[in-house]
LOGUDO-119253 format. One line per 8 residues: their letters; for each residue z, y, x of C-alpha. Coordinates in steps of 0.05 Angstrom, whole numbers. Layout:
N
A = Z,Y,X | ... $
This chain:
304
MQKPSFDP = -721,362,-85 | -660,375,-129 | -595,378,-90 | -549,321,-111 | -482,340,-140 | -418,327,-101 | -389,257,-108 | -330,235,-64 $
GLTQKFTL = -347,162,-75 | -314,151,-143 | -378,153,-185 | -401,205,-235 | -411,155,-291 | -365,164,-350 | -348,108,-398 | -293,99,-449 $
PVTRMINQ = -235,85,-447 | -218,135,-392 | -164,116,-342 | -140,151,-280 | -181,146,-217 | -122,137,-169 | -59,99,-190 | 11,125,-179 $
DGSFNVRR = 20,80,-118 | -41,110,-85 | -89,52,-97 | -156,62,-130 | -161,40,-202 | -217,-9,-189 | -218,-83,-206 | -263,-125,-163 $
RGVTWRDS = -300,-184,-194 | -347,-235,-165 | -308,-242,-100 | -320,-309,-65 | -278,-343,-13 | -325,-317,41 | -306,-245,21 | -231,-255,25 $
HPYLRLIN = -193,-251,91 | -126,-287,97 | -100,-237,148 | -113,-177,102 | -81,-213,43 | -19,-232,82 | -12,-164,113 | -18,-126,48 $
MSWLGFFA = 23,-170,2 | 97,-157,-13 | 152,-182,33 | 175,-233,-19 | 104,-259,-26 | 95,-262,49 | 157,-304,62 | 141,-347,1 $
SLLAGFLV = 72,-360,30 | 101,-379,98 | 151,-427,65 | 96,-458,22 | 52,-468,83 | 109,-499,122 | 124,-548,66 | 51,-566,55 $
VNTVFASL = 37,-579,129 | 100,-621,137 | 83,-661,74 | 13,-676,100 | 38,-700,168 | 96,-739,136 | 45,-775,92 | 3,-792,153 $
YYMIGTEQ = 64,-819,189 | 81,-860,128 | 10,-887,123 | 7,-911,195 | 73,-946,185 | 145,-925,194 | 154,-982,243 | 119,-938,294 $
LAGINAPT = 176,-888,289 | 239,-912,323 | 303,-892,287 | 280,-899,214 | 325,-951,181 | 325,-926,109 | 327,-982,57 | 281,-950,5 $
AFRRFLET = 210,-924,9 | 230,-854,-15 | 285,-847,38 | 236,-870,92 | 187,-817,69 | 242,-764,72 | 258,-785,143 | 185,-779,163 $
FFFSSQTL = 184,-710,131 | 245,-687,171 | 215,-718,234 | 151,-679,220 | 189,-613,213 | 226,-626,279 | 160,-641,314 | 124,-582,283 $
TTVGYGGI = 178,-534,305 | 185,-570,373 | 260,-578,361 | 260,-653,372 | 331,-675,360 | 315,-745,385 | 343,-785,327 | 273,-808,310 $
SPRGLAAN = 218,-817,362 | 147,-844,362 | 135,-909,398 | 65,-930,378 | -2,-902,402 | -21,-876,333 | 47,-844,322 | 47,-810,390 $
ALAALESL = -24,-784,380 | -5,-756,312 | 59,-725,340 | 18,-692,395 | -31,-664,345 | 25,-638,301 | 59,-604,361 | -6,-568,376 $
CGVLGFAV = -12,-546,303 | 60,-522,305 | 50,-480,367 | -13,-448,340 | 15,-439,270 | 79,-405,292 | 39,-360,339 | -3,-337,279 $
ATGLLFGR = 59,-328,236 | 93,-287,291 | 31,-244,297 | 29,-232,222 | 103,-214,221 | 95,-166,279 | 33,-136,247 | 71,-123,182 $
VSRPSARI = 131,-92,218 | 91,-50,267 | 37,-26,219 | 40,49,210 | 43,71,138 | 59,137,104 | 117,141,56 | 101,209,29 $
GFSRFMLI = 134,224,-37 | 103,268,-90 | 135,307,-145 | 132,273,-213 | 95,331,-245 | 45,383,-223 | 60,453,-246 | 22,514,-271 $
APYAEGVS = 71,564,-240 | 74,639,-228 | 43,659,-162 | 40,729,-134 | 12,770,-192 | -21,711,-225 | -12,636,-232 | -26,576,-189 $
LQFRAVNR = -30,500,-191 | 27,469,-150 | 57,403,-130 | 107,381,-78 | 105,329,-23 | 159,304,25 | 164,252,80 | 213,201,52 $
RSNSLVEL = 222,167,119 | 258,192,181 | 198,187,227 | 163,250,250 | 96,270,217 | 57,327,247 | -10,361,237 | -14,349,162 $
EANVMLMT = -77,364,124 | -85,364,48 | -149,355,8 | -146,367,-67 | -202,355,-116 | -209,367,-191 | -243,314,-232 | -267,333,-301 $
VEPSDDGE = -313,302,-353 | -371,348,-369 | -433,341,-413 | -497,333,-373 | -570,353,-386 | -587,284,-413 | -533,289,-465 | -486,239,-432 $
AKRRYQIL = -418,257,-405 | -409,253,-330 | -352,262,-282 | -353,326,-241 | -315,336,-176 | -296,403,-147 | -256,419,-84 | -196,463,-98 $
KLERERVI = -183,516,-46 | -110,516,-23 | -65,572,-2 | -48,530,59 | -89,469,76 | -51,450,139 | 19,450,165 | 41,432,235 $
FFPLTWTI = 110,403,221 | 137,365,161 | 213,360,164 | 223,392,95 | 183,394,30 | 113,421,27 | 93,458,-36 | 18,454,-39 $
VHPIDPSS = -11,512,-78 | -79,526,-107 | -84,599,-131 | -119,604,-198 | -161,666,-187 | -230,684,-214 | -262,640,-161 | -222,579,-181 $
PLYGMTQD = -253,526,-227 | -186,526,-265 | -192,600,-282 | -185,610,-357 | -171,536,-372 | -119,523,-426 | -78,460,-439 | -129,439,-491 $
DWKRRQAE = -185,448,-440 | -149,403,-391 | -141,349,-444 | -211,356,-472 | -243,351,-404 | -199,292,-383 | -179,330,-321 | -148,294,-262 $
VLILIKAY = -127,324,-195 | -141,277,-136 | -101,286,-72 | -110,260,-1 | -60,277,54 | -73,259,126 | -19,264,180 | -7,242,251 $
DDTFSQTV = 52,194,258 | 87,213,322 | 125,146,324 | 64,101,321 | 15,151,351 | -34,139,295 | -62,175,235 | -33,156,167 $
LARHSYRH = -59,171,97 | -28,181,29 | -65,185,-38 | -41,209,-105 | -66,239,-170 | -42,278,-230 | -74,271,-298 | -76,327,-350 $
DEILWDRR = -14,299,-385 | 26,302,-320 | 22,378,-314 | 77,424,-336 | 62,496,-355 | 103,558,-340 | 152,522,-295 | 175,532,-224 $
FAPAFYVD = 202,483,-172 | 276,488,-158 | 299,492,-85 | 304,424,-53 | 341,443,10 | 396,490,31 | 436,514,92 | 505,483,99 $
EQGDLVLE = 567,515,130 | 547,495,200 | 479,528,193 | 440,463,187 | 384,452,136 | 401,398,85 | 343,366,47 | 357,336,-21 $
LKKLGEVV = 303,283,-34 | 327,274,-106 | 308,346,-120 | 236,338,-98 | 208,345,-169 | 264,386,-201 | 236,444,-241 | 265,505,-275 $
């Protein structure tokens, strides 16, 4: 049986137009279609959306729930709510809306109170919905705040730089947050488009051997280096070869977050047009007069 070629899970099929496999924000460049409501999970959506979208969703849910209960109070009759004396129908609806918000949040100012059986039963149901709803909202907020996530910054460009007596492929990474990351491990792959035996182009993936695959501490920058020697798949490749073969370097960094006591991940990629030749990274940190190391995050990708 023929041994299958290496595929990290990003498919070997090649179709035009070619786009990057991993986006700049670390997400995979895959658009999902045919997803039904059974496949979506509200918790995952609310956890992963932006902070603005999260609070907008909470506000929208609060308004919708209060509008529904206000409509029910209005339908059973405002005479069952003591304290509503508005002369117009719209003002009476507004007062039922504000009573609903006070009941939902269990504030209960006392200006309006239920006095009929239907109104009391509806208020009891709304209080239960409020307690459960705010418990879920609090859990979502805590989950977003306490979720461990890596904020590893990458240099804007990858370099073909001098290394020892030859050249190497290099890029820089840094922890942009003040938390402590330890036991870092980097995995770097080269993706190229190559002709196959059946005449069709296919993607080919090759692991790039690194000068240093692991570091224990990460307080400064980490320049990740792949020496381009005769055993490297990059050996002898020119700029035209990188472009012709649609080359993209895929990166996965794993680290242990000492603050959350969990493993965090960071993904990134560099395409062939994001590689600078015959450049070298400038120093990104220095020693001050007191003998302390000073890291300049703005100089992460500075080259000379």
